N, CA, C and O atoms as a MOPAC input file, in Angstrom:
PM7 MOZYME 1SCF
protein

 N     -1.65900 1    21.73800 1   -12.82600 1
 C     -1.21900 1    21.12500 1   -11.77200 1
 C      0.31000 1    21.43200 1   -11.36500 1
 O      1.14900 1    20.69000 1   -11.87700 1
 N      0.67400 1    22.25600 1   -10.66200 1
 C      2.29300 1    22.30700 1   -10.46400 1
 C      3.15000 1    21.35200 1    -9.55900 1
 O      3.12100 1    21.45800 1    -8.33300 1
 N      3.83000 1    20.51900 1   -10.13700 1
 C      4.53000 1    19.37000 1    -9.77900 1
 C      6.15600 1    19.83800 1    -9.70500 1
 O      6.81900 1    20.68500 1   -10.30400 1
 N      6.33400 1    19.22100 1    -9.05700 1
 C      7.91200 1    19.24500 1    -8.52400 1
 C      8.59300 1    19.02700 1    -7.05200 1
 O      8.06900 1    18.47500 1    -6.08500 1
 N      9.95800 1    19.63100 1    -7.14100 1
 C     10.54100 1    20.21500 1    -5.55500 1
 C     10.81700 1    21.36800 1    -5.36500 1
 O     10.97300 1    22.04900 1    -6.37800 1
 N     11.00600 1    22.11500 1    -3.86400 1
 C     11.36800 1    23.56700 1    -4.16600 1
 C     12.22400 1    23.75700 1    -5.08800 1
 O     13.06600 1    22.96200 1    -5.50300 1
 N     11.97700 1    25.01700 1    -5.48100 1
 C     12.93200 1    25.62600 1    -6.74800 1
 C     12.58600 1    25.04300 1    -7.98300 1
 O     12.55900 1    25.62600 1    -9.06700 1
 N     12.30900 1    23.80100 1    -7.75100 1
 C     12.09500 1    23.26000 1    -9.35000 1
 C     10.69500 1    22.70100 1    -9.79100 1
 O     10.46400 1    21.49700 1    -9.68100 1
 N      9.85000 1    23.49300 1   -10.24200 1
 C      8.56400 1    23.22400 1   -10.24500 1
 C      8.07800 1    23.01200 1   -11.94600 1
 O      8.79200 1    23.60000 1   -12.75800 1
 N      7.14700 1    22.37000 1   -12.38100 1
 C      6.38100 1    22.61000 1   -13.80300 1
 C      5.19400 1    21.88900 1   -13.84300 1
 O      4.69500 1    20.99500 1   -13.15900 1
 N      4.86800 1    22.53900 1   -14.85900 1
 C      3.26400 1    22.42300 1   -15.00200 1
 C      2.76400 1    21.13800 1   -15.64000 1
 O      3.60800 1    20.57500 1   -16.33700 1
 N      1.87900 1    20.70200 1   -15.57700 1
 C      1.24400 1    19.65600 1   -16.31600 1
 C     -0.45300 1    19.16400 1   -16.03500 1
 O     -0.92200 1    19.26500 1   -14.90100 1
 N     -0.92000 1    18.86400 1   -16.68500 1
 C     -2.23900 1    18.25000 1   -16.75900 1
 C     -2.52800 1    17.12100 1   -16.00600 1
 O     -3.66700 1    16.94900 1   -15.57100 1
 N     -1.50500 1    16.22100 1   -15.77500 1
 C     -1.66300 1    14.93300 1   -15.60900 1
 C     -1.60600 1    14.67100 1   -14.05600 1
 O     -0.92700 1    15.56900 1   -13.55900 1
 N     -2.04900 1    13.79900 1   -13.10400 1
 C     -1.97200 1    13.68200 1   -11.97800 1
 C     -0.46000 1    12.89400 1   -12.24800 1
 O     -0.50800 1    12.07000 1   -13.16100 1
 N      0.80300 1    13.03900 1   -11.60100 1
 C      2.00200 1    12.26300 1   -11.58600 1
 C      1.72800 1    10.62700 1   -11.09900 1
 O      2.25300 1     9.62600 1   -11.58700 1
 N      0.85300 1    10.68800 1   -10.11500 1
 C      0.52800 1     9.41500 1    -9.38500 1
 C     -0.06000 1     8.64000 1   -10.88800 1
 O      0.39600 1     7.50100 1   -10.99300 1
 N     -0.61600 1     8.89000 1   -11.58900 1
 C     -1.43200 1     8.37800 1   -12.60800 1
 C     -0.64300 1     7.88600 1   -14.27000 1
 O     -1.01100 1     7.01300 1   -15.05600 1
 N      0.71400 1     8.98800 1   -14.37200 1
 C      1.43900 1     8.47700 1   -15.45200 1
 C      1.93300 1     6.76800 1   -15.02300 1
 O      2.07300 1     6.20100 1   -13.93900 1
 N      2.12200 1     6.27300 1   -16.62000 1
 C      2.44400 1     5.10400 1   -16.38200 1
 C      3.83300 1     4.82400 1   -16.13300 1
 O      4.62900 1     5.68000 1   -16.51800 1
 N      4.29800 1     3.76200 1   -15.54700 1
 C      5.36300 1     3.26500 1   -15.09800 1
 C      6.09200 1     2.36900 1   -16.31300 1
 O      5.30300 1     1.70800 1   -16.98900 1
 N      7.50000 1     2.27400 1   -16.66300 1
 C      7.91000 1     1.32100 1   -17.46900 1
 C      7.98200 1     0.31600 1   -16.76200 1
 O      7.94900 1     0.45100 1   -15.53900 1
 N      8.09600 1    -0.91400 1   -17.33100 1
 C      7.89500 1    -2.43400 1   -16.92000 1
 C      8.93100 1    -2.55700 1   -15.87000 1
 O      8.90400 1    -3.42500 1   -14.99700 1
 N      9.85700 1    -1.63800 1   -15.99500 1
 C     11.43400 1    -2.15900 1   -14.84700 1
 C     11.45000 1    -0.74300 1   -13.76500 1
 O     12.30500 1    -0.48800 1   -12.91700 1
 N     10.48200 1    -0.12000 1   -14.03300 1
 C     10.55200 1     1.15600 1   -12.89500 1
 C      9.83300 1     0.76800 1   -11.77500 1
 O      8.88200 1    -0.01300 1   -11.81200 1
 N     10.27300 1     1.30300 1   -10.77500 1
 C      9.64200 1     1.00600 1    -9.70200 1
 C      8.80600 1     2.54300 1    -8.81900 1
 O      9.30600 1     3.65600 1    -8.98100 1
 N      8.00700 1     2.42400 1    -8.26100 1
 C      7.31800 1     3.60700 1    -7.81600 1
 C      8.26700 1     4.05800 1    -6.55100 1
 O      8.82000 1     3.12800 1    -5.96300 1
 N      8.52300 1     5.45100 1    -6.05200 1
 C      9.08100 1     5.49500 1    -4.64500 1
 C      7.96700 1     5.90000 1    -3.99300 1
 O      6.89500 1     6.20000 1    -4.51900 1
 N      8.27600 1     5.90600 1    -2.65700 1
 C      7.36000 1     6.33500 1    -1.49700 1
 C      6.81500 1     7.51300 1    -1.81800 1
 O      7.49100 1     8.21800 1    -2.56600 1
 N      5.55500 1     8.01100 1    -1.38200 1
 C      5.36700 1     8.92200 1    -1.44500 1
 C      5.90600 1    10.23400 1    -0.23100 1
 O      5.94800 1    11.45700 1    -0.36200 1
 N      6.27700 1     9.30800 1     0.97700 1
 C      6.66500 1     9.90500 1     2.03300 1
 C      7.84500 1     8.75100 1     2.47800 1
 O      7.91900 1     7.53700 1     2.28500 1
 N      8.73900 1     9.74100 1     3.17500 1
 C      9.58400 1     8.55900 1     3.94600 1
 C      8.99800 1     8.09600 1     5.17000 1
 O      8.42400 1     8.89000 1     5.91500 1
 N      9.11300 1     6.63800 1     5.49000 1
 C      8.37900 1     6.05200 1     6.54500 1
 C      9.59600 1     5.62000 1     7.45400 1
 O     10.53200 1     5.15400 1     6.80400 1
 N      9.79900 1     5.68300 1     8.95600 1
 C     10.69700 1     5.19200 1     9.98600 1
 C     10.25400 1     4.01400 1     9.82600 1
 O     10.83400 1     3.08200 1     9.26900 1
 N      9.18100 1     4.02000 1    10.32500 1
 C      8.90300 1     2.17100 1    10.73000 1
 C      7.19900 1     2.03200 1    10.34900 1
 O      6.32200 1     2.84600 1    10.64100 1
 N      7.04600 1     0.73800 1     9.60900 1
 C      5.54000 1     0.34800 1     9.68500 1
 C      5.57000 1    -1.09500 1    10.42600 1
 O      6.21200 1    -2.05500 1     9.99800 1
 N      4.76400 1    -1.10200 1    11.62200 1
 C      5.06700 1    -2.64900 1    12.59600 1
 C      3.35500 1    -3.05500 1    12.33700 1
 O      2.44100 1    -2.23200 1    12.38800 1
 N      3.19700 1    -4.59700 1    12.03800 1
 C      2.09600 1    -5.58700 1    12.01300 1
 C      1.75600 1    -6.29900 1    13.09300 1
 O      2.57600 1    -7.18500 1    13.33400 1
 N      1.01400 1    -6.25200 1    13.70100 1
 C      0.64600 1    -6.95900 1    14.89600 1
 C     -0.84900 1    -7.63400 1    14.74200 1
 O     -1.86500 1    -6.99400 1    14.46900 1
 N     -0.78700 1    -8.93800 1    14.95200 1
 C     -2.01800 1    -9.47100 1    15.07900 1
 C     -2.94200 1    -9.46900 1    16.34400 1
 O     -2.62100 1   -10.18400 1    17.29300 1
 N     -4.09900 1    -8.68500 1    16.40600 1
 C     -4.96700 1    -8.32700 1    17.00900 1
 C     -6.36800 1    -9.06300 1    17.23600 1
 O     -7.23000 1    -8.47200 1    17.88600 1
 N     -6.59300 1   -10.20800 1    16.77100 1
 C     -7.57800 1   -10.71000 1    16.68900 1
 C     -7.60200 1   -12.10300 1    15.40200 1
 O     -6.59900 1   -12.09500 1    14.68900 1
 N     -8.35500 1   -12.92100 1    15.17700 1
 C     -8.46400 1   -13.67500 1    14.32500 1
 C     -8.63200 1   -12.90200 1    12.42600 1
 O     -9.61400 1   -12.42000 1    11.86100 1
 N     -7.70300 1   -13.03300 1    12.11600 1
 C     -8.20300 1   -12.38400 1    10.91100 1
 C     -7.94800 1   -10.76700 1    10.69200 1
 O     -8.11900 1   -10.20000 1     9.61200 1
 N     -7.47800 1   -10.08300 1    11.99000 1
 C     -7.33800 1    -8.59800 1    11.96500 1
 C     -5.89800 1    -8.78700 1    12.81400 1
 O     -5.30300 1    -9.58300 1    13.53900 1
 N     -5.74600 1    -7.06800 1    11.99600 1
 C     -4.11100 1    -6.80300 1    12.27700 1
 C     -4.22400 1    -5.07200 1    12.45600 1
 O     -5.01100 1    -4.23500 1    12.01200 1
 N     -3.10400 1    -5.01300 1    13.27600 1
 C     -2.87600 1    -3.30700 1    13.71100 1
 C     -1.67300 1    -3.32300 1    13.23800 1
 O     -0.73600 1    -4.08600 1    13.47100 1
 N     -1.82200 1    -1.89400 1    12.15200 1
 C     -0.73500 1    -1.32300 1    11.44900 1
 C     -0.49600 1    -0.20400 1    12.09400 1
 O     -1.37100 1     0.60700 1    12.40000 1
 N      1.25800 1    -0.04200 1    12.45300 1
 C      1.35200 1     1.59200 1    12.90200 1
 C      2.49100 1     1.86000 1    11.77600 1
 O      3.26600 1     1.08300 1    11.21800 1
 N      2.31800 1     3.09300 1    11.67300 1
 C      2.99800 1     3.90600 1    10.54500 1
 C      3.53200 1     4.92400 1    11.05100 1
 O      2.82200 1     5.89000 1    11.33000 1
 N      5.05400 1     4.94500 1    11.30900 1
 C      5.68200 1     6.08200 1    11.90000 1
 C      6.20500 1     6.87100 1    10.79100 1
 O      7.04300 1     6.48700 1     9.97600 1
 N      5.65700 1     7.96300 1    10.83200 1
 C      6.04000 1     8.85300 1    10.00100 1
 C      5.97300 1    10.52100 1    10.67000 1
 O      6.11900 1    10.47400 1    11.89200 1
 N      5.81400 1    11.74500 1    10.21800 1
 C      5.86300 1    12.91100 1    10.31600 1
 C      4.47000 1    12.81800 1    11.19300 1
 O      4.47200 1    13.49800 1    12.21900 1
 N      3.24500 1    12.03200 1    10.90200 1
 C      2.24900 1    12.35500 1    11.55200 1
 C      2.02500 1    10.60000 1    11.55700 1
 O      1.77400 1     9.83600 1    10.62400 1
 N      2.19600 1    10.38800 1    12.77400 1
 C      1.99200 1     8.72300 1    12.71600 1
 C      0.58900 1     8.42700 1    12.69900 1
 O     -0.26000 1     9.22100 1    13.10200 1
 N      0.30300 1     7.12800 1    12.16900 1
 C     -1.10800 1     6.56000 1    11.85300 1
 C     -1.06100 1     5.43000 1    12.51400 1
 O     -0.01600 1     4.87600 1    12.85400 1
 N     -2.38200 1     4.96000 1    12.77000 1
 C     -2.64300 1     3.17100 1    13.08300 1
 C     -3.90100 1     3.03500 1    12.37600 1
 O     -4.74500 1     3.90700 1    12.17300 1
 N     -3.90400 1     1.51900 1    11.94600 1
 C     -4.80900 1     1.11900 1    11.11800 1
 C     -5.36600 1    -0.09400 1    11.58300 1
 O     -4.63700 1    -0.71000 1    12.36200 1
 N     -6.46700 1    -0.60800 1    11.31800 1
 C     -6.98700 1    -2.06400 1    11.62400 1
 C     -7.92100 1    -2.65700 1    10.33900 1
 O     -9.06400 1    -2.55200 1     9.89400 1
 N     -6.64800 1    -3.35100 1    10.05100 1
 C     -7.00000 1    -4.36800 1     8.81900 1
 C     -7.60100 1    -5.93700 1     8.89800 1
 O     -7.03600 1    -6.87000 1     9.46800 1
 N     -8.82300 1    -5.99600 1     8.22000 1
 C     -9.14200 1    -7.41700 1     8.09900 1
 C     -8.89600 1    -8.06300 1     6.95800 1
 O     -9.37600 1    -7.70100 1     5.88300 1
 N     -7.84000 1    -9.44900 1     7.15400 1
 C     -7.96400 1   -10.14900 1     6.02900 1
 C     -8.58900 1   -11.72500 1     5.93200 1
 O     -8.36100 1   -12.81900 1     6.44800 1
 N     -9.52700 1   -11.13600 1     4.93500 1
 C    -10.64500 1   -12.55000 1     5.08400 1
 C     -9.46100 1   -13.96000 1     4.89200 1
 O     -8.34100 1   -13.96100 1     4.38200 1
 N    -10.24100 1   -15.06600 1     5.52000 1
 C     -9.57200 1   -16.07300 1     5.68400 1
 C     -9.48800 1   -16.81000 1     4.50200 1
 O     -8.86700 1   -17.85400 1     4.69900 1
 N     -9.95900 1   -16.64300 1     3.08500 1
 C     -9.35100 1   -17.39000 1     2.07100 1
 C     -9.09100 1   -16.66300 1     1.04700 1
 O     -9.10500 1   -17.17600 1    -0.07200 1
 N     -8.73100 1   -14.99100 1     1.27200 1
 C     -8.05700 1   -14.05000 1     0.43500 1
 C     -6.49500 1   -14.61400 1    -0.00200 1
 O     -6.11900 1   -14.41000 1    -1.15600 1
 N     -5.85700 1   -15.12500 1     0.68800 1
 C     -4.63300 1   -15.39900 1     0.13000 1
 C     -4.69400 1   -16.41700 1    -0.88900 1
 O     -4.05900 1   -16.28200 1    -1.93500 1
 N     -5.48700 1   -17.53100 1    -0.63500 1
 C     -5.59100 1   -18.71700 1    -1.49100 1
 C     -6.33600 1   -17.97500 1    -2.91600 1
 O     -5.92200 1   -18.02900 1    -4.07400 1
 N     -7.38700 1   -17.37900 1    -2.46400 1
 C     -7.76100 1   -16.71300 1    -3.66800 1
 C     -6.86900 1   -15.64100 1    -4.58100 1
 O     -7.43700 1   -15.35400 1    -5.63500 1
 N     -5.92300 1   -15.16700 1    -4.43000 1
 C     -4.99600 1   -14.63700 1    -5.04100 1
 C     -3.79000 1   -15.61400 1    -5.65300 1
 O     -2.91800 1   -15.31600 1    -6.46900 1
 N     -3.98300 1   -16.60000 1    -5.13000 1
 C     -3.05600 1   -18.01500 1    -5.60900 1
 C     -1.73600 1   -17.71500 1    -4.43400 1
 O     -0.59900 1   -18.14700 1    -4.62600 1
 N     -2.06900 1   -17.03100 1    -3.40700 1
 C     -0.71500 1   -16.92500 1    -2.49400 1
 C     -0.98300 1   -17.62700 1    -1.10800 1
 O     -0.85600 1   -17.02600 1    -0.04100 1
 N     -1.31600 1   -18.78300 1    -1.19800 1
 C     -1.84200 1   -19.36700 1     0.22000 1
 C     -0.57100 1   -19.84100 1     0.99100 1
 O     -0.79600 1   -20.41300 1     2.05800 1
 N      0.65400 1   -19.70000 1     0.63600 1
 C      1.74400 1   -19.94000 1     1.42500 1
 C      2.31800 1   -18.64400 1     2.27700 1
 O      3.02500 1   -18.79300 1     3.27300 1
 N      1.92100 1   -17.34300 1     1.75400 1
 C      2.37700 1   -16.18200 1     1.98900 1
 C      1.73400 1   -16.19500 1     3.84200 1
 O      0.67100 1   -16.59600 1     4.31700 1
 N      2.78700 1   -15.64900 1     4.38600 1
 C      2.33600 1   -15.19100 1     5.75700 1
 C      1.39700 1   -13.96600 1     6.15900 1
 O      1.87100 1   -12.83900 1     6.01400 1
 N      0.26000 1   -14.08400 1     6.59400 1
 C     -0.48900 1   -13.05600 1     6.59000 1
 C     -0.02200 1   -11.88600 1     6.56500 1
 O     -0.40400 1   -11.08700 1     5.71000 1
 N      1.24700 1   -11.44000 1     7.86300 1
 C      1.78700 1   -10.65800 1     8.43300 1
 C      2.49800 1    -9.91700 1     6.94500 1
 O      2.20200 1    -8.81900 1     6.47300 1
 N      3.38500 1   -10.79000 1     6.48300 1
 C      3.74200 1   -10.40500 1     5.05800 1
 C      2.94300 1    -9.43700 1     3.86100 1
 O      3.33900 1    -8.42000 1     3.29200 1
 N      1.61300 1   -10.22200 1     3.72900 1
 C      0.72500 1    -9.63100 1     2.92900 1
 C      0.44500 1    -8.26500 1     3.64800 1
 O      1.01700 1    -7.24600 1     3.26000 1
 N     -0.29500 1    -8.25000 1     4.52600 1
 C     -0.36000 1    -7.04400 1     5.04600 1
 C      0.68100 1    -5.70300 1     5.34000 1
 O      0.27400 1    -4.55800 1     5.53700 1
 N      1.85800 1    -6.05000 1     5.32400 1
 C      2.95900 1    -5.36500 1     5.31400 1
 C      3.32400 1    -5.12300 1     3.64800 1
 O      3.70700 1    -3.97500 1     3.42000 1
 N      3.27500 1    -5.85600 1     2.68300 1
 C      3.30400 1    -5.53300 1     1.45600 1
 C      2.56000 1    -4.46700 1     1.10500 1
 O      2.81000 1    -3.30800 1     0.77300 1
 N      1.40100 1    -5.24500 1     1.28200 1
 C     -0.03100 1    -3.92000 1     1.22600 1
 C      0.41900 1    -2.79400 1     1.24600 1
 O      0.60300 1    -2.07400 1     0.26400 1
 N      0.68800 1    -2.48500 1     2.63400 1
 C      1.13200 1    -1.33000 1     3.06200 1
 C      2.18000 1    -0.26200 1     2.43500 1
 O      2.26700 1     0.96300 1     2.51900 1
 N      2.93500 1    -1.25600 1     1.77200 1
 C      4.25600 1    -0.55000 1     1.11800 1
 C      3.62300 1    -0.35000 1    -0.15500 1
 O      4.00500 1     0.69300 1    -0.68700 1
 N      2.61900 1    -1.13000 1    -0.95000 1
 C      1.88700 1    -0.68000 1    -2.03300 1
 C      0.93700 1     0.62000 1    -2.01700 1
 O      0.87800 1     1.41900 1    -2.95100 1
 N      0.06600 1     0.73600 1    -0.60500 1
 C     -0.31100 1     1.84200 1    -0.31100 1
 C      0.54100 1     3.05300 1    -0.24400 1
 O      0.01900 1     4.08200 1    -0.67200 1
 N      1.56700 1     3.11800 1     0.14100 1
 C      2.45100 1     4.18500 1     0.67700 1
 C      3.20500 1     4.57700 1    -0.53800 1
 O      3.98900 1     5.51900 1    -0.65400 1
 N      2.81300 1     3.62600 1    -1.50300 1
 C      3.89100 1     4.31900 1    -2.66800 1
 C      2.78900 1     5.14300 1    -3.58100 1
 O      3.06700 1     5.64200 1    -4.67200 1
 N      1.76900 1     5.18700 1    -3.08800 1
 C      0.18400 1     5.90800 1    -3.89100 1
 C     -0.10000 1     6.81500 1    -3.05500 1
 O     -0.41700 1     7.83700 1    -3.66500 1
 N     -0.15800 1     6.98800 1    -1.53900 1
 C     -0.56500 1     7.86600 1    -1.03900 1
 C      0.09600 1     8.14300 1     0.46100 1
 O      0.97300 1     7.40400 1     0.90800 1
 N     -0.31200 1     9.04800 1     1.03500 1
 C      0.23700 1     9.08500 1     1.94600 1
 C     -0.39400 1     8.66800 1     3.26900 1
 O     -1.62200 1     8.73900 1     3.32300 1
 N      0.33400 1     8.20000 1     4.45200 1
 C     -0.08900 1     7.13200 1     5.49400 1
 C     -1.72200 1     7.84500 1     6.04900 1
 O     -2.76700 1     7.23900 1     6.28800 1
 N     -1.41800 1     9.38700 1     6.13000 1
 C     -2.86000 1     9.61000 1     6.62300 1
 C     -4.05600 1     9.52300 1     5.55200 1
 O     -5.21100 1     9.67200 1     5.94900 1
 N     -3.78700 1     9.28700 1     4.22600 1
 C     -4.60800 1     9.47800 1     3.60500 1
 C     -5.25500 1     7.99700 1     3.53400 1
 O     -6.22000 1     7.82100 1     2.79000 1
 N     -4.68600 1     6.83200 1     4.37400 1
 C     -5.24800 1     5.56100 1     4.33000 1
 C     -6.13300 1     5.10100 1     5.33500 1
 O     -5.76200 1     5.30400 1     6.49100 1
 N     -7.36600 1     4.45000 1     5.14100 1
 C     -8.72500 1     4.48200 1     5.72800 1
 C     -7.98400 1     3.73800 1     6.89300 1
 O     -7.10100 1     2.89800 1     6.71600 1
 N     -8.50300 1     4.19500 1     8.21200 1
 C     -8.16400 1     3.86700 1     9.58200 1
 C     -8.36600 1     2.35200 1     9.74800 1
 O     -7.65000 1     1.66200 1    10.47400 1
 N     -9.55200 1     1.81500 1     8.91100 1
 C     -9.92800 1     0.53800 1     9.28800 1
 C    -10.92100 1     0.16700 1     8.04200 1
 O    -11.99100 1     0.70600 1     7.76400 1
 N    -10.13500 1    -1.11200 1     7.24500 1
 C    -10.60100 1    -1.58200 1     6.47400 1
 C    -10.45800 1    -2.78800 1     6.07900 1
 O     -9.58200 1    -3.30300 1     6.77400 1
 N    -10.90700 1    -3.59100 1     5.23900 1
 C    -10.54600 1    -5.10500 1     4.42000 1
 C     -9.68500 1    -5.20700 1     3.78600 1
 O     -9.93600 1    -4.39900 1     2.89200 1
 N     -8.60900 1    -5.71500 1     3.52300 1
 C     -7.69500 1    -5.72600 1     2.59900 1
 C     -8.16000 1    -6.02800 1     0.92200 1
 O     -7.66400 1    -5.49000 1    -0.06800 1
 N     -9.01500 1    -6.82500 1     0.94900 1
 C     -9.45800 1    -6.50900 1    -0.77900 1
 C    -10.10700 1    -5.08200 1    -1.01000 1
 O    -10.31400 1    -4.76800 1    -2.18200 1
 N    -10.37500 1    -4.37700 1    -0.22300 1
 C    -10.88000 1    -2.85100 1    -0.64600 1
 C     -9.83000 1    -2.42800 1    -1.33300 1
 O    -10.10800 1    -1.77800 1    -2.34100 1
 N     -8.67200 1    -2.60200 1    -1.09100 1
 C     -7.68700 1    -1.83500 1    -1.64700 1
 C     -7.79800 1    -2.13200 1    -3.68400 1
 O     -7.40000 1    -1.22000 1    -4.40800 1
 N     -8.11300 1    -2.87100 1    -4.04400 1
 C     -8.42100 1    -3.23900 1    -5.00300 1
 C     -9.55100 1    -2.50000 1    -5.95000 1
 O     -9.54700 1    -2.60200 1    -7.17700 1
 N    -10.40100 1    -1.83200 1    -5.28900 1
 C    -11.51700 1    -1.15300 1    -5.61200 1
 C    -10.91000 1     0.56900 1    -5.74500 1
 O    -11.46100 1     1.38600 1    -6.48300 1
 N     -9.72000 1     0.88800 1    -4.90500 1
 C     -9.12700 1     1.94200 1    -4.93200 1
 C     -8.00200 1     2.28800 1    -6.22000 1
 O     -7.80400 1     3.29000 1    -6.90700 1
 N     -7.34000 1     0.82000 1    -6.16000 1
 C     -6.15100 1     0.98300 1    -6.99900 1
 C     -6.31300 1    -0.20300 1    -7.73100 1
 O     -5.74600 1    -1.17600 1    -7.23300 1
 N     -7.08400 1    -0.44100 1    -9.03800 1
 C     -7.38000 1    -1.51100 1   -10.11800 1
 C     -6.03100 1    -2.48900 1   -10.32600 1
 O     -6.10400 1    -3.64800 1   -10.73500 1
 N     -4.75600 1    -1.78500 1    -9.95700 1
 C     -3.73200 1    -2.51500 1   -10.22000 1
 C     -2.81800 1    -3.20000 1    -8.82100 1
 O     -1.61100 1    -3.44100 1    -8.81100 1
 N     -3.62400 1    -3.37300 1    -7.89800 1
 C     -3.29200 1    -3.59600 1    -6.91200 1
 C     -3.26100 1    -5.59700 1    -6.87200 1
 O     -2.21500 1    -6.10300 1    -6.46700 1
 N     -4.06900 1    -6.25400 1    -7.17000 1
 C     -4.39000 1    -7.76500 1    -7.37700 1
 C     -3.11600 1    -8.29500 1    -7.77300 1
 O     -2.35100 1    -8.94000 1    -7.05700 1
 N     -2.89600 1    -7.85600 1    -9.38900 1
 C     -1.45900 1    -8.31400 1   -10.04800 1
 C     -0.51400 1    -7.78900 1    -9.40300 1
 O      0.33200 1    -8.65700 1    -9.18600 1
 N     -0.11000 1    -6.43900 1    -8.82400 1
 C      0.96900 1    -6.12800 1    -8.33600 1
 C      1.45900 1    -6.87800 1    -7.01500 1
 O      2.59800 1    -7.26800 1    -6.76100 1
 N      0.24100 1    -6.98400 1    -6.19800 1
 C      0.43600 1    -7.74100 1    -5.13400 1
 C      1.28000 1    -9.21200 1    -5.53300 1
 O      2.42700 1    -9.52800 1    -5.21500 1
 N      0.48500 1    -9.81500 1    -6.17400 1
 C      0.90500 1   -11.37400 1    -6.94000 1
 C      2.12700 1   -11.41300 1    -7.24700 1
 O      2.84600 1   -12.30200 1    -6.79100 1
 N      2.65400 1   -10.34300 1    -8.17900 1
 C      3.84200 1   -10.29700 1    -8.50200 1
 C      4.98900 1    -9.81700 1    -7.65500 1
 O      6.14500 1   -10.16200 1    -7.90200 1
 N      4.70100 1    -9.09600 1    -6.74900 1
 C      5.38800 1    -9.02900 1    -5.48300 1
 C      5.82300 1   -10.28600 1    -4.47600 1
 O      6.88800 1   -10.62900 1    -3.96300 1
 N      4.34700 1   -10.84100 1    -4.45300 1
 C      4.78200 1   -12.16900 1    -3.30100 1
 C      4.65500 1   -13.62900 1    -3.95900 1
 O      4.75600 1   -14.66400 1    -3.30100 1
 N      4.47200 1   -13.59100 1    -5.04200 1
 C      4.79900 1   -14.86400 1    -5.66200 1
 C      5.77600 1   -15.70500 1    -5.65800 1
 O      6.84700 1   -15.35400 1    -6.15200 1
 N      5.61500 1   -17.07800 1    -5.06600 1
 C      7.06000 1   -17.53100 1    -4.48300 1
 C      7.79700 1   -18.12000 1    -5.69700 1
 O      8.94100 1   -18.55800 1    -5.57200 1

């Protein structure tokens, strides 16, 4: 696989997103996002709009007991959705994110999601 930036490429056999990070390192977003907005559209349902080169809109369901299951019962739902999108955008482009999904589904694509979101949002 050829990775890098214009004029500075190098060859690797590994996917850079899969390379381990040091405990103090932070992933940089894969893309520049101008704005991400979260709005409730029904009981446990949210619309997330991501403004980028190609704007996208997503409908996300937050199951009623999911925050408590994660040990985050006091975290506002909108904050959970926003941070979950920040997590996703560090790993994939907004156009790769499903247009409609339930928040717990993220963990089936990214096994580190549960531990990471708890770390980011733990009071």
